[in-house]
C-alpha positions, 0 to 999 in steps of 0.5 A: 269382687264377685261383680268384678269377675262377672263383668269380665266374663263376657271377654273371657268366654270370648277368650276361652273361644280362641284358647280355651285352656287358660282360666284365670279369675278366682276368689276364695274365703274362709270360715262360715261368714254368710255369703251373698244370696244374689250370687246364688240365684240360679239355684233357688233354695240352696242358701241354707246349705251354702251358708250352713254353719259347718262351712269352713272354706268357699272358692269360686273359679271362672263360675266353678264353685265349691263350699267346703264343710266339716262336721260330724254325721248328725251335722251332715243329715241336717245339711242332706235335709237342706239339700233335699229341700231345695227346688232343683229337680235333681238332688245328687249326693256322692258318697266316696272314701275319705279322708278329704283335704283342700288347699287354699289358693296360695297353698298357705292353708290345708283344710281337712273337710267332711263334705262339699257343695259343688255348683257350676255357673258362668264360663264353667256353665258355658263349657257344660254346653259343649260336646258331652261337657255336662258330664264334667261341669253338672247342670245341677249342685252335687254334694259329695261326702266323704265317708270315715273319721267323723262321718259314719256310714251307718248313721247317715240318713238319706232324705226322700228325693236324694239320688245316691252316686258311688264312685263307679257311677262318677267314673262312668260319667267322666270316662265319656268325657274322655271321647268328646269331640271338644278338645277342652272337655277331653283335656279336662276330663283326664284329670277329673277322672284321675283325682276321681279314684287313683286306684282304678285301672280302668280309669288308668288305662282310659287315660293313657289312651289319650297319650296318642290324642291328636291335640297336644294340649289333651296329650299334655293333660293326659300325661299330668293326670297319670301322675296322680296314680303314682306307683299304680301307673307303672304300666303306663311307663311304656306309652309315656316313653313312647310319647316323648317322641315329640317335637312339642317341648312342654309335652316332653317336660310334662312327660319327664315330670309324670315318669319321675313322679311314678318311678319314685311314688311310695307303695300305697297298698295299705291305703288302697286296701282301706279305700276298696274296703270303704268302697264295699261298704258304701255299695252295700249301703247304697244297695240297702238305701234302694231296698227301703 
């Protein structure tokens, strides 16, 4: 199926230059059946990570590729060693609060996972060439670890050559995408930033500003992204209502849906407290790694 998808990339790249907001091609598979190394030639040495026995799910959408894994800290440490051993010049590992779940394409399955590997190729890699696009579509593999549950922070062993990142680092990176001169990058950045930390007030405020973007499509993305914050997005309700003053029916619908989501959202103060406590522990862990 991947070969079929690649045969269509040329056409899709052309379509993306005309209407870069609708991507379609994708594939997924479950379990840890070995994936074809020919599809990963752009990342020498990555196959021991890709085909690690802890993989539970894999999906590919127009070159935007994720592998999802489940395991304990000991298993994670084995993956970290293999990740550090790849031939990439940059080995970034993100530590963020868990838990984490992923849904299959048709939402027929919801899976808990402990970490994921993100690879960018195909059309997604072309997007990284746009203004500030590489801040959203990374040029090198990134491993994201969800701390909590089976993953015990104090037992994680960081190999030499690994660069540790926290949510604050990614928040700064993704926020820059909101100021891209490219419409697609600005629009996609809103969703990426919102999903990064749904409790971040700076992110909420930055995304809300794009409700006044010159492009309708960006405004629709910003409105949809604000729903991710749930009850925390109540301060953005006045801006959302002001943005309803538009002739674009799709934008109006998106804003109305977001307003309803925010108004009906449950209180998540307990989850936010736990989230922030884990962030603080991660911050201290990363600080200790720098000293070492």
